[in-house]
N, C-alpha and C positions, 0 to 999 in steps of 0.2 A: 463597464469599468475597466481601466487599464491595470496591468500588473505593476508591482512595485519592487522588482528585484534590485533596482538601483537606489532604493530609499536609504536614508542614513540613520533614522531613529531605530530604537529597539522594538518599537511597536509593530505588531502585525497589522498591515494595511490592506492585505488581500490574501486570499487563500493560497496564492502562489508563494507567499513568504514562508509558508510551512515547509516548502521544499528545501530552503536553506537550512532550516532548523534540523530537519531529518538528515540532511547530508552531513551536518556536523556530528550527529550521533554516529554515522557510519565512519567518519574520520576518527572519532574517539575510539571506536572498537578496533579499527584497522591498526591503530598505533599500540595496541596491547601486545605483549609478548605471546599471549595465548589467544590471539584474535580468532573469532569464528569465521571471519571472512576478511579479505583485503581489498579495499577500495582505494587505490592510489590517487584517485581524482577527487575524492570527496571533500578534502579540505580546500582545494583550489575552487571547487564549485560553491562551497558554503561561503567562502570569503569572509571578510570582516563583518558583513551583514549577518551571517549565520551566528557569529559570536554575540552580536548585539541582540538578536532575537532570543537566543538561548538564555542570555543573562537576564532578560526581562521576564522569563517564564518562572513562576514560583516552583521551586524544587526541580528546576529544569534538568540538572545533571543527575539528581537522584532517581528521576523517572525515565532515564535513558533505556533501562533494561527491556521494557516491552517492545520498544521500537527496534532495538538490536535483535531481539528474539524473532520478531516478525520478519525482518530482513533475512536472517539466517534460515528460518523455516521455509520462507517463500523460495529462497535459492534452491533448497533441497527439492521442493515440490515441482519447481520449473524443470529442473534437470531430470527428475523422475518422469514427468509427463513427456518430455522429449524422447527419452530412452524407451520407456515402457509403452507409451501410447502413440508413438510415432508422430508426435506433433511436428508439423513442418513450418508453421507460422506462429509467432507470439505477437499478440496485439496488446500493447501496454498502454492503458488508458490513464490519463493524468500522470504521465511518466515522471514529471518533475525533473529532478537532477539525478535520477537513477542511472547507473553505468553498467548494468549487467551485460549488455552486448560487448563490452570491453573487458570485463573482469571474470566472467564465468567461462568454463571450458565447454563452449557451445560448438556444435557442428558448423563447419564453414558454409554448408548449403542451407542452413536455417535462415528463414526470413523473419526479421524483427521489425515491427512497426511501432514507433512511439508517437503518442498523441498528447498534446498539451496546448496551452495558450500560445499564440504566436510569439509573444515577447519572451516566454520561457524557452521556447525552441531556439530563438535567435541567440539568447544569452548562452545557452548550452553549446550551440554550434561554435560560437566564438571562443568559449573556454576550452573546447576539445578539438579545436582546429589543429591538424597535424597528427592527432591520435588515430589509430586504426582499429575499428571494431573487428571482432573475430568472426562475425557472420554478416550477412547482407542486412544493412540497417537503413531504414527509411524514417524520416520524421515528418509529422503532419501538424501544422499549427492551426487548431480550431478550438472554439469554445464548445465543450461537450454538451452544454445546455442548448445549443443551436440544433434543434432536432432534425431539420431537413439535411443539414450538412453532415450530421452524425450518421443518419441513415444512409446517405450517399456513400460515405466512407465505409460503413459496414458492408454495404452491397459490393463495393469495389474489392475490398479485401476478401470477402466471402466467396465471390464468384470465381476468383482465380486461385484460391488457396487450397492446399492439402489441409488435413485436420488442424484447427486453430485452437490455441490456448489463449484466452483473454486474461489479462492480469490487471487488477485495479487496486493497487496497494495504497492505503490511506486516502481513498476517495469517497467511499460511500457515506462515511460518518458526517460529511459536510452537506449531504443532499437530504431532501425531504423524502418521505415515504412515497409520494406520488412520483417524484423524480427517479427514485431507485426502481420503482415498478416499471416505469416507462423505459428506462435503460435496459432492464432485464428482458422486457418484451422485445425490444429492438435487437438485443444480442441473440435472442433465440430464433430470430428470423432466418439468418443465413444457415443452411444445413451444415456447413463445414465448421461452424463455431461449436465445438464439442465440449470444451471445458472452460470454467471461469474460476479464477483464483482470487479470493477476496479476504479481507480481514473484517471481523464482525464484533461489535460491542453489544453488551446487554444493557437494558434500561438502568440497572443498578450501577454499572460502570459509568454510563453517561452522567448519572447524577453526581457521582464522585468527581468526574472530570469537570463538570460544571462549577464545582466549588473551588477548583484550583486554577485551571487554565481557561475555563468557560468565558469569564468576562473579557479576557484578553483577546481570544479569537473572535468573540462576538463583536467586539469593538472594531475589529478589522473586517467586518462583514463576512466572517467565515465561521459562523456558529456551529457547534456540534449538534447534529439533529437526528441522524438515523441510528437507532438501536432497537430493533423490533422485539417486542415481548415474545413473539412466536419463534424467534431465532431463525434458523435456516428454512423453516417451513414457510416463511414469508415468500420465498422465491418459487415455490411449487406452482402456484397459479400462472406464473409467467414462463413456465417451461424448463425450470431448473430444480434439481434435487441435490441433497448433500451426498457427496461421494466419500469425503474424508474431512474430519474435524480434528484439528490439533489445538487443544486448549493452551492458551498462552502460558498459564501457570505451570502446567505439566512440562511444557517445552522449556521453560526457563530453568526448571530443575534438571532436566536432561542435559541442557547445554551449559549449566553452571553460570547462569546469568540471573540469579534471583535478586529480589529486593532485600534490603536490610530487615532483619527480624523475620525472615521467611520461615525459619524453624517454628516460630510461634504460630504463624498462620497455618502451617502444616499440621501442627498439633490440634489446633482448634477444628480444622477440617475433619480430622479423624474422629472427633467427638460428635459431629453433626449427624442427624438422621440421613438415610440413604437419599431421599428426595432433595434434601438441602445440599448434600455433597454433589449431586448431579447439577443442581443450580449453580453451585460454585464452579464446577468444571466448565460450565457454559458461560462463565462470567465474561470471557473474552477469548477469541480464537482466530486461527487462520483456517480458512475453509476452501476446499476444492469442491466446486459444484460441477455436475455433469448435466447435460440436457436430457430431458425426459423423453 
């Protein structure tokens, strides 16, 4: 199936359309006087299509906060891994319209590799022509479900790289359990792949999302699928364990990007039994995995 970044309707027609949608959220945040991050390219990359997709999403603007929190927290964890863990290469899977190699204060010697569908890569290169990344940037256009090509890419990056941080923002939820397991195993194969930064949904969150955005993304052949009941323990048989878990709700309070009526949910949470509070804490999160 081809990507549809040039489509004119507001409907999601391919998973790549979600890149425009999320880019628009980054643009909205960047234009705030108290912005958590500044992405000067986001609105250009989102384009009119991003506005169309967002307008078609029920409560699209009201539910911007988790995406914005996710971006801000991942920014922090990427910079932390580079400084603390001496990461020399970042491998960004399903990079979409992300512009971190241009907007983050990265070391010039850092190697950053972006992977996405060929059409997405071509669109991005066209839009950012003339812009200069702050580090060494490489883009690779492949379908990540093409297992032989994916493994060949991981072997190439892993064989020549210093410690690697893999980033897969907004990817796993669109895959099946089997696909995520196979990807996790492939990522654990190169010894230099040391850390993996993901976002993770719980089954309860998936059920809620299915009621709002589920029919729209499913109609575009991009259904929400992956939300393991066992949480980060899902990854342990494939060679990965949780190193750090940042609950989206807690981070939204820290960053002052909470939803409306958040005070009421906080009050309800304080009244829950300890086990239920932990379940709520694991409702959604940004997770740094390390290889076992």
